[in-house]
Every structure is written in C-alpha cells, then in structure tokens.
C-alpha positions as CSV (number, residue, x, y, z in Angstrom):
1,M,69.8,42.7,37.9
2,Q,70.8,44.5,40.3
3,T,72.5,47.9,38.9
4,P,70.2,50.1,39.0
5,V,68.7,52.3,36.0
6,L,67.6,56.2,35.2
7,L,65.4,57.1,32.9
8,L,65.0,60.0,31.4
9,F,61.9,61.2,29.8
10,F,60.4,64.5,28.6
11,N,57.7,64.5,25.9
12,R,58.1,61.5,24.1
13,P,56.2,58.8,24.8
14,D,55.9,56.2,22.3
15,Q,59.9,56.2,22.3
16,A,59.8,56.4,26.0
17,G,57.9,53.2,25.9
18,A,59.9,51.5,23.7
19,V,62.8,52.1,26.0
20,L,61.1,51.1,29.2
21,D,60.2,47.9,27.2
22,R,63.6,46.8,27.0
23,V,64.4,47.7,30.6
24,R,61.4,45.4,31.8
25,E,63.2,42.8,30.3
26,A,66.3,43.4,32.0
27,R,63.9,44.1,35.6
28,P,66.4,46.1,37.4
29,A,65.9,45.9,41.1
30,R,65.7,49.7,41.6
31,V,64.3,52.4,38.9
32,Y,64.5,55.9,38.7
33,V,62.8,57.8,36.2
34,H,62.8,61.6,35.6
35,V,60.5,63.5,33.4
36,D,60.9,67.4,32.5
37,G,58.0,69.7,32.7
38,P,56.2,71.2,29.8
39,R,58.0,74.1,28.2
40,P,56.1,77.5,28.4
41,N,53.9,78.2,25.9
42,K,53.5,74.7,24.4
43,D,50.2,73.6,25.7
44,D,50.3,70.5,23.5
45,E,53.5,69.3,25.4
46,V,51.5,69.0,28.8
47,A,49.8,66.0,27.4
48,Q,52.9,64.4,26.1
49,V,54.8,65.1,29.3
50,E,51.8,63.7,31.5
51,K,52.0,60.2,29.5
52,C,55.5,60.0,30.0
53,R,54.9,60.2,33.5
54,S,51.9,57.6,33.2
55,L,54.4,55.2,32.1
56,V,55.8,54.4,35.6
57,Q,52.4,52.9,36.1
58,S,53.2,50.0,33.6
59,I,56.5,49.0,35.4
60,D,55.0,45.4,36.5
61,W,58.3,43.4,37.9
62,P,59.0,43.6,41.8
63,C,61.4,46.5,42.0
64,E,61.9,49.8,43.9
65,I,60.6,52.9,41.9
66,F,61.9,56.8,42.3
67,T,60.5,59.4,40.5
68,L,61.5,63.1,39.6
69,F,58.5,64.6,38.0
70,R,59.5,68.6,37.2
71,T,56.7,70.8,37.6
72,E,58.2,73.7,35.6
73,N,60.9,72.8,32.4
74,K,64.6,72.8,33.4
75,G,65.7,72.3,30.1
76,L,68.0,69.7,28.5
77,R,71.3,71.3,30.3
78,H,70.0,71.7,33.7
79,G,67.3,69.1,33.8
80,V,69.6,66.2,33.0
81,Y,72.3,67.6,35.0
82,D,70.2,67.9,38.2
83,A,68.7,64.4,37.3
84,L,72.6,62.5,37.3
85,N,73.0,64.6,40.4
86,W,69.8,63.1,42.2
87,F,70.6,59.4,41.0
88,F,74.2,59.3,42.1
89,T,73.5,61.1,45.1
90,A,71.3,57.7,45.9
91,E,73.3,55.2,44.0
92,P,77.1,54.5,43.9
93,E,77.1,53.4,40.2
94,G,73.9,52.5,37.5
95,I,73.0,52.7,34.2
96,I,71.5,55.8,32.4
97,L,68.9,55.4,29.3
98,E,67.5,58.7,27.3
99,D,63.9,58.1,25.4
100,D,65.2,57.4,22.5
101,C,68.0,55.0,23.1
102,I,67.0,51.6,22.8
103,P,69.3,49.2,24.2
104,D,69.8,45.2,22.6
105,H,69.4,43.2,25.4
106,S,72.9,42.6,26.2
107,F,73.8,46.2,26.7
108,F,72.7,45.6,30.6
109,Q,74.8,42.6,31.2
110,F,77.4,44.5,29.6
111,C,77.1,47.4,31.7
112,E,76.9,46.0,34.9
113,T,80.1,43.5,34.1
114,L,82.0,46.6,33.6
115,L,80.6,48.6,36.5
116,K,82.0,45.7,38.7
117,E,85.4,45.2,36.9
118,Y,86.6,48.8,36.8
119,R,84.6,50.0,39.9
120,F,87.8,51.2,42.0
121,D,89.6,52.1,38.6
122,N,89.6,56.0,39.3
123,K,90.9,56.3,35.7
124,I,87.8,54.9,34.0
125,M,85.1,57.2,34.8
126,H,82.8,56.5,31.7
127,I,80.9,53.3,29.9
128,A,79.2,53.8,26.9
129,G,76.7,51.3,25.0
130,S,77.2,53.0,21.2
131,N,79.7,52.8,18.9
132,V,78.7,54.4,15.6
133,A,82.1,54.0,14.0
134,E,82.0,49.8,14.9
135,R,83.1,48.9,11.7
136,F,86.5,50.4,12.5
137,V,87.0,47.9,15.5
138,K,84.6,45.2,14.6
139,H,87.4,42.9,13.2
140,L,89.4,43.4,16.5
141,P,89.1,40.4,19.2
142,Q,88.2,42.2,22.0
143,S,85.1,43.3,23.2
144,V,85.9,47.0,24.0
145,I,88.2,49.9,23.4
146,F,89.7,52.3,25.3
147,S,88.5,55.9,24.4
148,K,88.3,60.1,25.4
149,F,84.6,60.0,23.9
150,S,81.9,59.9,26.6
151,L,79.1,58.7,24.0
152,V,76.0,58.9,25.9
153,W,73.2,56.8,23.7
154,G,72.9,54.9,26.9
155,W,75.9,54.8,28.8
156,A,76.8,53.9,32.6
157,S,78.9,55.4,35.4
158,W,79.9,56.0,39.2
159,R,79.3,58.4,41.7
160,R,83.1,58.7,42.1
161,A,83.6,59.7,38.3
162,W,80.5,62.1,38.2
163,Q,81.5,63.7,41.3
164,Q,84.3,65.3,39.1
165,M,81.7,66.6,36.5
166,T,81.7,70.9,36.1
167,L,78.7,72.1,34.4
168,E,80.2,75.4,34.5
169,F,83.6,74.2,32.8
170,E,85.6,75.4,35.3
171,G,89.2,75.6,34.6
172,L,89.0,75.9,30.9
173,E,90.9,78.7,30.5
174,S,94.0,76.8,32.2
175,F,93.1,73.9,30.0
176,V,93.4,75.7,26.8
177,S,96.7,77.8,27.3
178,E,98.2,74.5,28.6
179,E,97.3,73.3,25.3
180,K,95.6,70.0,26.9
181,I,93.4,69.5,23.8
182,K,96.5,68.3,22.2
183,G,96.5,65.5,24.3
184,F,93.2,64.1,23.2
185,I,93.1,64.4,19.4
186,R,95.6,64.9,17.2
187,N,94.0,66.9,14.6
188,P,94.4,70.8,14.6
189,M,91.0,71.4,13.2
190,A,89.4,68.5,15.4
191,Q,91.2,70.5,18.0
192,T,89.6,73.6,17.4
193,Y,86.5,72.5,17.0
194,M,86.3,70.8,20.6
195,L,87.4,74.0,21.9
196,D,84.9,76.2,20.3
197,K,82.1,73.6,21.1
198,F,83.3,73.7,25.2
199,E,83.5,77.5,24.8
200,T,80.1,78.1,23.5
201,T,78.4,75.8,26.0
202,K,80.0,77.4,28.7
203,Q,78.7,80.8,27.5
204,G,74.8,79.0,27.2
205,K,74.9,79.4,23.5
206,N,74.6,75.2,23.2
207,N,72.0,73.7,25.5
208,S,73.9,70.5,26.3
209,W,74.8,68.7,29.1
210,A,77.1,66.6,27.4
211,Y,79.6,68.7,26.3
212,A,80.3,69.7,30.0
213,W,80.3,65.9,31.1
214,F,83.2,65.4,28.0
215,Y,85.3,68.2,29.1
216,S,85.1,67.0,32.3
217,I,86.7,63.9,31.5
218,L,89.2,65.2,29.7
219,K,90.3,67.7,32.7
220,N,90.6,64.5,34.9
221,E,92.8,62.7,32.5
222,G,90.0,60.1,32.6
223,L,89.1,57.3,30.3
224,C,86.0,56.1,28.7
225,I,84.9,52.4,27.6
226,V,83.3,51.7,24.1
227,P,82.0,48.5,23.0
228,A,83.2,47.1,20.3
229,R,79.7,46.7,18.9
230,N,76.8,49.2,18.7
231,L,74.7,48.2,21.5
232,I,72.2,51.2,21.4
233,Q,69.5,52.1,18.8
234,N,68.8,55.7,18.7
235,T,65.6,56.6,17.3
236,G,66.0,60.5,17.9
237,V,68.4,61.1,15.1
238,G,67.2,63.1,12.0
239,T,63.7,63.8,13.7
240,E,62.0,66.9,14.6
241,T,61.6,66.3,18.2
242,A,65.7,65.6,18.6
243,T,67.3,68.7,20.7
244,N,71.0,68.7,18.9
245,T,70.6,66.3,16.4
246,K,67.7,67.4,14.2
247,A,69.8,66.5,10.8
248,S,69.6,63.1,9.4
249,L,73.0,61.7,9.6
250,K,73.2,58.2,8.3
251,H,76.6,57.5,9.7
252,Q,75.0,57.8,12.9
253,Q,72.3,55.6,12.4
254,V,73.8,52.5,12.8
255,R,71.7,49.2,14.1
256,A,72.0,47.7,17.5
257,G,73.7,44.2,18.1
258,K,74.6,42.1,20.6
259,I,77.8,41.8,22.4
260,E,79.0,38.5,23.3
261,F,80.0,37.0,26.9
262,P,82.6,36.9,28.4
263,L,83.6,40.0,27.5
264,I,87.5,39.9,26.3
265,L,89.2,43.0,27.7
266,P,92.2,44.8,26.5
267,T,95.5,44.5,29.0
268,V,96.5,47.9,27.7
269,H,94.3,50.9,28.7
270,Q,95.4,53.5,25.5
271,P,93.1,55.0,23.3
272,D,93.9,54.3,19.6
273,P,94.6,57.4,18.0
274,A,93.4,56.2,14.6
275,F,89.9,55.1,16.2
276,E,89.9,58.6,18.3
277,I,89.6,60.7,14.6
278,Q,87.0,58.2,13.4
279,L,85.0,58.8,16.6
280,F,85.5,62.5,16.3
281,Y,84.2,61.8,12.3
282,H,81.2,59.8,13.3
283,T,80.2,61.8,16.4
284,Q,81.0,65.5,16.0
285,K,82.0,66.2,12.4
286,Q,82.1,64.8,9.2
287,K,85.9,65.2,7.6
288,W,84.7,67.6,4.6
289,R,82.2,69.3,6.9
290,L,84.7,69.8,9.6
291,F,87.3,71.5,7.0
292,L,84.5,73.9,5.6
293,W,83.8,74.5,9.3
294,Y,87.5,75.4,10.0
295,C,87.7,77.3,6.9
296,L,84.3,79.6,8.3
297,H,85.7,79.7,11.4
298,A,89.2,81.1,10.0
299,V,87.7,84.0,8.7
300,G,85.1,84.7,11.5
301,L,82.1,83.8,9.9
302,R,81.3,80.7,12.4
C-alpha cells in the first residue's frame, strides 16, 4: 500500500499492538508513529509509554518509519493536533489510526481508493472508517454515504483539508449568529447540544481535538464520507483507559465488517437528514439522553 499511515499511541501497548498487527497486513510504504509522553505524577505510565514506543521495533516489512516520541505529555487535544500537523506537513494525504481502533482488512483499500477518487474535490474533507449507525443504511446499494459527521475512529484525509483546521474555533461567534448550525442538523435540541460542545471545547473544558475538526468542516461547508459498513472495531469504548468514552454504550460497540469492492459511489453528494440524526444519536447523545440534557441545560443545570 502506497498510502502512508499515522499511528497515534500513548499508554495502551496491548491495544496498540493489535492495531499494528492490522497495519502489518496492509504493509504501507511509510509509517508515522506518534507517542505522547507520560503524564506527571503517573509513575506507572512511564513503562506503558515505553512499551508503545518499542512497538516500532516490530515493524518488519520494507517501509520508511518516522517517529515523534514526546518527552513531556502534550495531552489529547494538543498532542493529536500537533501529530496531525507533523504528518500532513510531510504527506499530502494519509490514513490515521489511534491505539483503540482496530480496522477490518478492507479499511485500507477503502481509504486508499477514496483518497484518490476525491483528491481534487475540495468539498470532500474527511473519510471515516466507522459507522456505528450502519443498520440504517445496510440495505442501500451504494458503498458510502455523504455526511457532515467527521467520525474519527479510523479515518483518512488530505493536507488541503487539514489546512482548514482551527483548534481555537476561529469564527465561532459568526457561525452562531448566522445560525449555520441549522444547515447541519434539523433537530433544535441537537443544534443546541452541538453548539454547547463547540463552546465548552473552545474554553478548554473538553479535552478534544475532534470537536475542533468537526467544527472546521462545518465552518467550511465541507463533506465527510461514511462507509455503509462499519470497518472499525473500537476497543476503548467503555474502558477505564478511555479519555472521552468511559461509559459503556452498547450502541457504539459495533463489530467491524468487510466492505465489498469495487465501491459503488453515489452520484449525488448530499447528506440524508434522517441518517444524520441517527448518526447524532449514535455518536453524540441518545434520543432520551438528549431530551434530559436539553431540559437541564434550559434551566441552567448543565
């Protein structure tokens, strides 16, 4: 495989090793490995981080290897952001995998095919490998769905798209005042929830780079590609080592499957509002949880 792969590791060597085993089967020509440094006052983390770094030694196929090993902990938000800047400075396009995202074998060909297909289409900014709401589209003949959701459990993109990334949510005030969120999703409660996520992340209350990327795509009126079959098994959901998904949410624990080739691509690049709200319920807030959150938010308790 000629498409480069960026691996984002930290303190979970067993999970990271499982991801590397899948990458080994794809045998990419260039591999980038980022490992964040251990957190202060976490003495037990030093050994785990070192084990993740040592996984590079098990890359045993002919390829170029590039590493960025942090001596200090940068954290999820700034660490991943800097790693992606490092990657896309060196590469015009590529695949990104975190240490808890185990891909199906077909994920790599899926990404490589679509990176080439939409290389010069500036409207397309993100290729997702996961689809936890796949049951709503499995019956469709096409292989992909166009969406506004930038699902990051295994994904791919281009330098031209990442250059639109704003970690600090530049332009959020005008985005809100112009009510651009209404063009993203029709449910008013979901609109309020997403704007709250963007605002709290901007303020640093939410340690996430992914919401900044999500916002950057919406701000630039970009589109994302979601596979009709879920291609990523996330092993971090519901575990104590998870950063933002400690809760055990069964609707997010979808087994990875295989997608068939050649891919059948839709001629119309338009998100389906009905599927968009299902993606929201499956990746952001379940319907009944959203209602409860909205009620608490309305009275100032959230």
